C-alpha positions as CSV (number, residue, x, y, z in Angstrom):
1,M,53.3,-45.6,-30.7
2,I,49.9,-45.6,-29.1
3,N,49.3,-47.1,-25.7
4,K,45.5,-47.3,-25.9
5,F,43.1,-45.6,-28.2
6,E,39.3,-45.9,-27.9
7,M,36.8,-44.9,-30.6
8,R,33.1,-45.0,-31.2
9,F,31.4,-45.0,-34.6
10,A,27.7,-44.1,-34.2
11,G,24.8,-43.5,-36.5
12,A,21.4,-44.8,-37.7
13,G,20.8,-48.4,-38.6
14,G,21.5,-48.9,-42.3
15,Q,24.4,-46.5,-42.5
16,G,27.1,-49.2,-42.2
17,I,28.3,-48.1,-38.8
18,I,28.8,-51.7,-37.6
19,L,30.7,-52.6,-40.8
20,A,33.0,-49.6,-40.4
21,G,34.0,-50.7,-36.9
22,I,34.6,-54.3,-38.0
23,I,36.7,-53.1,-41.0
24,L,38.8,-50.8,-38.7
25,A,39.4,-53.6,-36.2
26,E,40.4,-56.0,-39.0
27,A,42.8,-53.4,-40.4
28,V,44.4,-52.8,-37.0
29,L,45.0,-56.5,-36.6
30,L,46.7,-56.6,-40.0
31,D,49.0,-53.8,-38.7
32,G,49.9,-56.1,-35.8
33,K,48.2,-54.2,-33.0
34,N,45.8,-55.6,-30.4
35,C,42.2,-54.7,-31.0
36,V,38.7,-55.4,-29.8
37,E,35.4,-54.4,-31.5
38,T,32.0,-54.4,-30.0
39,Q,28.7,-53.3,-31.4
40,S,25.1,-52.6,-30.5
41,Y,22.0,-51.4,-32.3
42,G,18.4,-50.7,-31.5
43,P,15.6,-53.1,-32.2
44,E,14.8,-51.3,-35.4
45,A,16.6,-52.7,-38.4
46,R,16.9,-49.3,-40.2
47,G,16.8,-45.9,-38.6
48,G,17.4,-46.9,-35.0
49,A,20.6,-46.0,-33.2
50,S,23.7,-48.2,-33.8
51,K,27.2,-48.0,-32.6
52,S,30.5,-49.8,-33.0
53,E,33.3,-49.4,-30.6
54,V,36.9,-50.2,-31.3
55,I,39.7,-50.3,-28.7
56,I,43.3,-50.4,-30.1
57,S,46.3,-51.0,-27.9
58,N,49.9,-52.2,-28.0
59,D,49.2,-53.9,-24.7
60,I,46.6,-56.5,-23.7
61,I,43.1,-55.2,-23.7
62,D,41.5,-56.2,-20.4
63,Y,38.0,-54.6,-20.8
64,P,36.2,-54.7,-24.2
65,K,33.9,-51.7,-23.7
66,V,34.9,-48.1,-24.6
67,Q,34.7,-45.9,-21.5
68,K,35.7,-42.5,-22.8
69,P,36.4,-42.4,-26.5
70,D,39.3,-40.5,-27.9
71,I,37.3,-40.0,-31.0
72,L,33.5,-40.0,-31.8
73,A,32.6,-40.4,-35.4
74,V,28.9,-39.9,-36.1
75,L,26.7,-39.9,-39.1
76,S,23.3,-38.9,-37.5
77,Q,22.1,-36.2,-35.2
78,K,20.4,-38.7,-32.9
79,A,23.8,-40.5,-32.5
80,Y,25.6,-37.3,-31.8
81,N,23.1,-36.3,-29.2
82,M,23.2,-39.7,-27.6
83,Y,27.0,-40.1,-27.3
84,K,28.6,-36.6,-27.3
85,N,28.9,-36.4,-23.5
86,D,30.9,-39.7,-23.3
87,L,33.9,-38.2,-25.2
88,K,37.2,-37.4,-23.5
89,N,37.6,-33.7,-22.8
90,D,40.4,-33.4,-25.4
91,G,38.7,-35.9,-27.8
92,I,38.0,-35.5,-31.4
93,I,34.5,-35.3,-32.9
94,V,34.0,-36.2,-36.6
95,T,30.5,-35.6,-37.9
96,D,28.7,-35.2,-41.2
97,S,28.2,-31.5,-41.9
98,S,24.4,-32.0,-41.7
99,I,24.8,-32.5,-37.9
100,N,24.2,-29.6,-35.5
101,V,27.3,-29.7,-33.2
102,D,26.8,-27.9,-29.9
103,D,30.2,-28.7,-28.5
104,N,31.6,-27.0,-25.5
105,A,34.8,-26.1,-27.4
106,M,36.9,-28.6,-25.4
107,N,37.0,-31.0,-28.3
108,K,38.4,-30.7,-31.8
109,V,35.4,-30.9,-34.2
110,F,35.7,-31.9,-37.8
111,S,32.3,-31.3,-39.5
112,L,32.8,-32.6,-43.0
113,P,30.4,-33.3,-46.0
114,I,30.8,-37.1,-45.6
115,I,27.3,-38.1,-46.8
116,E,27.4,-35.6,-49.6
117,T,30.8,-36.8,-50.7
118,A,29.5,-40.4,-50.7
119,K,26.5,-39.5,-52.7
120,N,27.8,-37.0,-55.2
121,K,31.6,-37.7,-55.5
122,V,31.7,-41.4,-55.0
123,G,28.3,-42.1,-56.5
124,S,26.7,-44.1,-53.7
125,L,25.2,-43.0,-50.4
126,F,25.9,-46.5,-49.2
127,T,29.7,-45.7,-49.1
128,A,29.4,-43.0,-46.4
129,N,30.7,-45.4,-43.8
130,I,33.9,-46.0,-45.9
131,V,34.3,-42.2,-46.5
132,L,34.0,-41.9,-42.7
133,L,36.7,-44.6,-42.3
134,G,39.1,-42.6,-44.5
135,V,38.5,-39.5,-42.6
136,V,39.1,-41.2,-39.2
137,A,42.2,-42.9,-40.5
138,E,43.7,-39.7,-41.9
139,L,43.0,-37.7,-38.8
140,T,44.4,-40.3,-36.4
141,N,47.0,-42.3,-38.3
142,I,45.9,-45.2,-36.2
143,V,46.0,-47.6,-39.1
144,S,47.8,-47.9,-42.3
145,Q,46.0,-47.2,-45.5
146,E,47.2,-50.4,-47.0
147,S,45.8,-52.5,-44.1
148,L,42.5,-50.5,-44.2
149,M,42.1,-51.2,-48.0
150,K,42.8,-54.9,-47.5
151,A,40.2,-55.1,-44.7
152,I,37.7,-53.3,-46.9
153,I,38.3,-55.7,-49.8
154,Q,37.8,-58.7,-47.4
155,K,34.5,-57.3,-46.0
156,V,32.6,-55.7,-48.9
157,P,30.8,-57.5,-51.8
158,K,33.2,-58.3,-54.6
159,D,31.4,-56.1,-57.2
160,T,31.8,-53.0,-54.9
161,E,35.5,-53.1,-54.3
162,K,36.4,-50.3,-56.8
163,L,33.6,-48.1,-55.5
164,N,34.7,-48.6,-51.9
165,K,38.4,-47.8,-52.8
166,I,37.2,-44.5,-54.3
167,A,35.2,-43.9,-51.1
168,L,38.2,-44.5,-48.9
169,E,40.4,-42.2,-50.9
170,A,37.6,-39.5,-50.8
171,G,37.6,-39.7,-47.0
172,Y,41.4,-39.2,-46.9
173,N,41.1,-36.3,-49.3
174,L,38.4,-34.6,-47.3
175,V,40.7,-34.3,-44.3
176,R,43.7,-33.3,-46.5
177,N,41.7,-30.6,-48.1
178,V,40.5,-29.2,-44.7
179,L,44.0,-29.4,-43.1
180,L,45.6,-27.6,-46.2
181,S,43.1,-24.8,-46.0
182,V,43.8,-24.1,-42.3
């Protein structure tokens, strides 16, 4: 069981980063763990920096802000550059493969074609955040797939449920394919 797990989703406004954090937090609550989600975004509606932070714990969470994330999941170069130095030394970085990662090799880095998968395999660029959620969930086992799917269905528009289910599964499969090839 986890004691405390901190993560940060980051990207550009319009990429669904805030929604990803909210969905993860809802799913964690469905699994019966304590959780807090905070968010911030720049003054620009689209294209500006945005982040969503999620703290998961079996104990009471006494401070709602992420200090040193265990995992940093980013969908834009600007977000990676902005938040890479906050990560724990043994943390995990998950990025889209379009991002230039200049990590100091102290972290595990998973550079995956998240945006390409959303666009070409799922059929909608707007599902990249859900693909990212699937990747994070598969890498960390921090939340059950059943709870994650329930939370997605509660938060996405009704006519996109099937598409988002495909996106979540695509995220899980991205990691499974990478881990099988190692």
